[in-house]
N, C-alpha and C positions, 0 to 999 in steps of 0.2 A: 172276911177275906183270909186267905191262907198265905203262909210264907213260902218262899221258893223263888226260883229264877224263871222268868217267862220272857222269851225272846231277848235274852240278854239284859232284861230289866229286873232288878231285885225288888221283890215285893216283901215287905216286912220292915223290921227296924223302926225308924222314925215315921214311916208311912204305913203302918199296919192298919190304919183306919180307912184305907181306900175302900170306897163302895164300888167303883168302876175302874177298870184298867184296860188299856189297849196298847199294843206295841206295834212298831213299824220299823223297817230297816231304813237306814239313811237314804234320803232321796225318794223314799216311797210314800205312799198314802195309805190311809186306812179310814174306815168310817165306824163311828160308834153312835148308835141310835138309842135313845132312851126317852122316857117321859118324866119330866120334873113335876112331881105332884104337890110340891109345896113351894110357895114364893120364898125367895131368899137369895143370898149371895153365896155362890158355890165356888170354891177354890179349885183351879186347874193347875197342875204342875207336871213337869217332866221328872220322872223318878230315877233317871240315870244319875249316878253319883256325880255331884258337883254342878249339875245342870240347873237345879232349883236356885242354888246360890248365885249362879251366873245370870239369872233373870228369866229363865224359861218358865214363867208363871203367867196366869191369867185369872180373870174372874168371870163367871157366868152369872148374870143377874136375871132372875126369874121374877116376873111381876104377875099379879092376879089380873084377870080381865074383867 
């Protein structure tokens, strides 16, 4: 991933290892489609400063079929 500002969201610093990133304005929606090719637990977080610490995090659990 590259560093820089995207849609007001800073990409870089502590989160330089992002594989996917999507931004949306407050009150809006956006769709990110991808194929998880490996089972595992994947961390999802908001990269806006202070939001991760405020609890805007989730886990995506992918299981093999």
